[in-house]
C-alpha positions in Angstrom: -4.3 28.3 -14.1 -7.6 27.9 -11.3 -11.2 27.4 -13.7 -13.1 29.7 -11.7 -16.5 28.4 -12.5 -15.8 25.5 -10.1 -16.2 25.9 -6.5 -13.2 25.9 -4.5 -15.3 24.6 -1.2 -15.7 21.4 0.0 -19.6 20.6 0.3 -21.4 17.2 1.5 -23.8 16.1 -1.3 -26.4 13.0 -1.8 -25.5 9.6 -3.6 -28.4 11.4 -6.5 -26.1 14.4 -6.5 -23.3 12.6 -7.3 -24.7 10.5 -10.2 -26.5 13.5 -11.2 -22.9 15.1 -11.6 -21.8 12.3 -13.7 -24.8 11.4 -15.8 -23.8 10.8 -19.3 -20.1 10.8 -18.2 -17.4 8.9 -17.5 -15.9 8.8 -14.5 -12.2 7.6 -13.3 -12.7 6.2 -9.6 -9.7 6.2 -7.8 -8.5 5.2 -3.9 -7.3 7.5 -1.9 -4.8 5.0 -0.1 -4.2 1.2 -0.4 -5.5 -0.6 2.9 -8.2 -2.8 3.3 -10.2 -3.1 -0.3 -8.9 -0.7 -2.6 -11.3 0.5 -5.8 -9.9 1.8 -8.6 -11.8 1.9 -12.4 -9.6 3.9 -15.3 -12.7 4.3 -17.2 -16.6 3.7 -16.0 -19.9 5.4 -15.3 -21.5 5.2 -12.1 -25.4 4.2 -11.8 -27.9 4.6 -9.4 -30.7 1.9 -8.5 -34.0 2.5 -5.8 -35.9 -0.6 -6.5 -35.8 -2.7 -2.9 -33.0 -1.2 -1.2 -30.8 2.3 -2.5 -27.6 1.0 -4.5 -24.9 3.0 -6.2 -23.4 0.9 -9.0 -19.6 1.9 -10.1 -19.1 0.2 -13.5 -15.8 -0.4 -15.0 -16.4 -0.3 -18.7 -13.9 -1.0 -22.0 -13.0 0.8 -25.1 -16.5 -0.4 -26.8 -18.4 0.4 -23.7 -19.2 -2.8 -22.7 -19.2 -3.7 -18.9 -16.5 -5.1 -17.7 -17.3 -5.2 -14.2 -19.2 -3.6 -11.5 -19.3 -2.9 -7.9 -22.6 -2.6 -6.0 -22.6 -0.2 -2.8 -25.5 -0.1 -0.4 -26.4 3.2 0.3 -26.3 2.7 4.0 -22.5 1.7 3.5 -21.7 5.1 2.8 -20.3 7.7 5.3 -20.6 10.9 3.1 -19.6 12.5 -0.2 -17.9 15.2 -0.4 -17.4 17.7 -3.6 -14.6 19.8 -4.1 -14.0 21.6 -7.5 -15.7 18.9 -9.8 -14.1 15.7 -7.7 -16.0 14.0 -5.0 -15.1 12.0 -2.4 -16.8 8.9 -0.9 -15.9 7.9 2.6 -17.2 4.3 3.5 -19.1 3.6 6.9 -16.7 0.9 7.9 -12.9 0.1 7.6 -12.4 0.5 3.8 -10.3 3.3 1.8 -12.0 6.4 0.8 -12.2 6.8 -3.1 -12.3 9.8 -5.5 -14.6 10.2 -8.4 -13.8 12.4 -11.0 -14.6 13.0 -14.9 -12.8 10.6 -17.1 -10.2 12.2 -19.7 -8.6 10.7 -22.2 -4.6 11.2 -22.7 -5.6 13.4 -25.1 -7.8 16.0 -23.2 -5.0 15.8 -20.5 -2.8 16.7 -22.7 -4.7 19.7 -24.3 -5.2 20.9 -20.6 -1.3 21.3 -20.3 -0.6 22.5 -23.6 -2.8 26.2 -22.7 
């Protein structure tokens, strides 16, 4: 059953819009393919820092919300970000597989979604 509250059109968004969409939420980051460098985070957060140079941080977190790893991405390294139905695709400006970013869901939440 399709969620009618989410847009079904692909639209390009900014880094700030991406970060705002997941403010206060955990994310899941998955590679679109496996060539070059592939980024995969099962539970993390997204942060943005704009001190000297705009940078996007993908932060991996454990079950107690402790940082286990982080990846810093220069805003200049991002070619585009596309949103489709609550899932965001981040395309890089160099030879690296794109990543999909979506809201993190526990196994229980996923089961409830499919049990309906």
